[in-house]
C-alpha positions in Angstrom: 39.0 -131.2 127.4 42.2 -132.9 126.0 45.4 -131.3 124.9 47.3 -132.3 121.7 48.8 -135.3 123.6 45.5 -136.6 124.7 45.9 -135.5 128.3 42.8 -134.4 130.1 42.9 -130.9 131.6 42.1 -130.6 135.3 41.8 -127.5 137.4 39.8 -124.3 137.7 38.3 -123.1 134.4 39.0 -119.5 133.7 39.0 -116.8 131.1 41.1 -113.7 130.8 39.7 -110.4 129.5 40.3 -106.7 129.5 38.6 -103.4 128.9 41.1 -100.7 127.7 43.9 -102.5 129.5 42.0 -103.0 132.8 42.3 -106.8 133.0 40.4 -109.4 134.8 40.5 -113.1 135.7 37.1 -114.5 134.8 35.9 -117.6 136.8 32.7 -119.3 135.5 30.5 -120.5 138.4 26.9 -120.3 137.0 25.4 -122.3 139.8 27.3 -120.8 142.7 29.2 -123.9 143.7 32.7 -122.5 144.2 34.1 -121.2 147.4 36.6 -118.5 146.4 38.6 -117.3 149.3 40.5 -114.0 149.4 43.7 -116.0 149.3 42.7 -117.9 146.1 41.6 -114.6 144.5 44.9 -113.0 145.3 46.8 -115.9 143.9 44.7 -115.9 140.7 45.4 -112.2 140.2 49.1 -112.4 141.0 51.0 -111.5 137.9 54.0 -113.7 138.7 52.5 -116.7 140.5 49.0 -116.7 139.0 47.1 -115.7 135.9 47.4 -112.0 136.6 44.7 -109.3 136.7 43.5 -106.1 138.3 40.6 -108.1 139.7 38.4 -111.2 139.5 34.9 -111.6 137.9 32.9 -114.5 139.1 30.2 -115.5 136.5 27.2 -116.6 138.7 23.5 -116.6 138.2 21.6 -114.2 140.5 19.3 -117.0 141.5 22.3 -119.0 142.8 23.2 -116.2 145.3 20.8 -116.7 148.3 20.6 -113.0 149.3 20.0 -111.9 145.7 17.7 -114.6 144.4 14.6 -112.4 144.5 16.2 -110.0 142.0 16.6 -112.6 139.3 13.1 -112.5 137.8 10.6 -110.0 136.5 11.0 -107.4 133.7 13.7 -105.5 135.7 15.5 -108.5 136.9 19.0 -109.7 135.9 19.8 -113.4 135.3 23.5 -112.8 136.0 25.3 -111.2 139.0 28.8 -109.7 138.7 30.6 -110.8 141.8 33.7 -108.6 141.4 36.7 -108.8 143.7 39.7 -106.6 143.7 43.2 -108.1 143.3 43.6 -108.2 147.1 40.4 -110.3 147.5 38.1 -107.5 148.8 34.7 -107.0 147.3 33.9 -103.9 145.2 30.5 -102.4 144.4 31.1 -101.5 140.8 33.7 -101.8 138.1 32.7 -100.1 134.8 35.4 -101.9 132.7 34.7 -105.1 134.6 31.0 -105.1 133.8 31.7 -104.5 130.1 34.1 -107.5 130.1 31.6 -109.5 132.0 28.9 -108.8 129.3 31.4 -109.7 126.5 32.1 -113.1 128.2 28.4 -113.8 128.7 27.7 -113.3 125.0 30.8 -115.1 123.7 30.2 -118.1 126.0 26.6 -118.4 124.9 25.2 -117.5 128.3 23.4 -114.4 127.0 22.1 -113.6 123.5 22.6 -109.8 123.6 22.9 -107.2 122.3 21.3 -105.9 125.5 22.3 -107.7 128.6 21.1 -106.8 132.1 23.6 -107.5 134.9 23.2 -107.1 138.6 26.1 -105.6 140.5 26.6 -104.6 144.2 25.8 -101.0 143.1 22.5 -102.1 141.4 21.3 -103.3 138.1 23.1 -102.1 134.9 22.4 -102.7 131.2 25.1 -103.5 128.8 24.8 -103.0 125.0 27.2 -105.4 123.3 28.6 -104.4 120.0 31.1 -106.0 117.7 34.1 -104.0 119.1 32.7 -101.6 121.7 30.5 -102.3 124.7 28.4 -99.5 126.3 26.9 -99.9 129.7 24.5 -97.8 131.8 26.4 -96.9 135.0 25.1 -95.5 138.3 24.5 -91.8 137.9 27.7 -90.0 139.2 27.4 -87.7 142.1 29.8 -84.8 142.7 30.5 -83.5 146.2 33.1 -81.3 147.9 36.9 -81.3 148.2 39.3 -83.7 149.9 42.9 -84.7 149.8 45.1 -87.7 149.0 48.8 -88.4 149.4 50.5 -90.5 146.7 54.2 -91.0 146.1 55.1 -88.5 148.8 53.0 -85.7 147.2 49.7 -84.3 148.4 46.9 -83.6 146.0 43.5 -81.8 146.4 40.6 -83.1 144.5 36.8 -83.4 144.1 34.9 -86.2 145.7 32.7 -88.1 143.3 30.8 -91.4 143.3 29.8 -93.7 140.5 29.1 -97.0 142.4 32.6 -96.6 143.9 34.1 -93.6 145.8 36.5 -91.5 143.8 38.8 -88.4 144.3 39.3 -86.5 141.0 42.5 -84.4 141.0 43.4 -81.9 138.3 47.1 -81.9 137.5 49.3 -80.4 134.9 50.6 -83.7 133.5 49.5 -87.1 134.8 52.3 -88.8 132.9 55.0 -87.4 135.2 53.5 -88.6 138.5 54.9 -91.3 140.7 51.9 -93.6 141.3 53.8 -96.6 142.5 52.6 -96.4 146.0 49.2 -96.9 147.8 47.0 -93.8 147.9 46.5 -92.4 151.4 43.0 -90.8 151.7 41.2 -88.8 154.4 39.5 -91.6 156.3 36.7 -89.3 157.5 35.7 -88.9 153.8 36.8 -92.3 152.6 36.3 -94.7 155.5 36.6 -97.7 153.1 39.2 -96.2 150.8 38.6 -95.1 147.2 40.0 -94.6 143.7 42.1 -91.5 143.0 42.1 -90.1 139.4 44.7 -87.7 138.1 43.3 -85.7 135.2 44.5 -83.1 132.7 42.6 -81.4 129.8 43.7 -82.0 126.2 42.8 -81.1 122.7 41.0 -84.1 121.2 37.8 -85.7 120.0 34.5 -84.2 120.8 33.6 -80.7 122.1 36.3 -78.3 123.2 37.1 -78.8 126.9 35.5 -82.2 127.1 38.6 -84.3 126.4 41.0 -85.3 129.1 43.9 -87.6 129.9 43.6 -89.7 133.1 45.7 -92.0 135.3 44.2 -93.8 138.3 45.2 -95.5 141.5 42.5 -98.0 142.3 41.4 -99.1 145.8 42.8 -102.6 146.6 44.8 -102.8 143.3 47.2 -99.8 142.8 47.7 -98.1 139.4 45.7 -99.7 136.6 45.7 -98.9 132.8 42.0 -97.9 133.0 39.1 -97.5 135.4 35.5 -97.3 134.0 33.8 -96.0 137.2 36.7 -93.6 137.6 36.2 -92.3 134.1 32.5 -91.7 134.9 33.4 -89.8 138.0 35.9 -87.7 136.0 33.3 -87.0 133.4 30.9 -85.7 136.0 33.6 -83.4 137.5 34.6 -82.1 134.0 31.0 -81.2 133.2 30.4 -79.6 136.6 33.6 -77.6 136.4 32.6 -76.5 132.9 29.2 -75.3 134.0 27.4 -78.1 132.1 24.6 -80.3 133.2 25.1 -82.9 130.4 27.6 -83.9 127.7 30.0 -86.4 126.3 33.5 -86.6 127.7 36.4 -88.4 126.0 38.7 -90.0 128.6 42.1 -91.2 127.3 43.7 -93.7 129.7 47.0 -95.5 129.3 45.1 -98.5 128.0 43.0 -96.8 125.4 40.0 -94.5 125.1 36.7 -94.4 126.9 33.7 -92.1 126.3 31.2 -91.1 128.9 27.9 -89.5 128.2 26.1 -88.0 131.1 22.6 -86.6 131.2 20.2 -85.8 134.1 19.0 -89.4 134.1 21.7 -91.6 132.5 25.5 -92.2 132.5 26.7 -94.4 129.6 30.3 -95.7 129.5 31.6 -97.0 126.2 34.8 -98.6 125.0 36.5 -101.8 123.8 36.2 -105.0 125.8 37.8 -108.3 124.7 38.3 -111.9 125.9 41.9 -112.9 125.2 42.3 -116.4 126.6 40.5 -119.4 128.2 42.1 -122.3 130.1 42.4 -124.2 133.4 44.3 -123.0 136.4 46.2 -125.5 138.5 46.3 -123.7 141.8 
């Protein structure tokens, strides 16, 4: 590819995308030929010395990942595997906003036709429904457990443990906007041996049924505070419904980066919201 002066671009191809402000560096590697070290991923995600992002999405065919190749075919198979890494280079099982951005990239790059795109993640196979503006994805069904604690910004919070591919601690607060979330969250290692996301939630009047609209801020494992977290929103929705004595419903989750909706039933959890690709280029790193 040449620039306006006729110079040929060299470097690592990339794209940049976000889902309600949760942003990602996207690295196309369909045949699994790249070796992406934790150091390189950290550099790519660095907001001053790299491209900048809450994490990295490697676009790779399932068949090109030796330990996953058997899951590429058949009616329940997925051609594409979302190799998601946190900004510190560590691997994550699930990222709800990431998988929606991943699906958007596949369709815009011509790698999938849509509108329904199956994608394999470390938390299992999910199915994305790609619309013109919004993308909905079937997430792992959230599970709600007991209580635990977290210390953030010098304050201690008690919350409910919930999982949705990733471990989460959902903490009710009076006003998430007033919290100091600039530091790493300290969690109970007996409950969260590998760390987890911490969501700070307050009810609000808003769209949907009364009591099913909340505001949320989140500190993500391996990243810090982000503008949005899809799996965290699903965990929050499950806790909101449980605390409201409901088995199912649709919860509106407003995050600093926009609005997500989560619909939970006995068999499904669907996360919906905007997801866009904002740039493509080559990284000289």
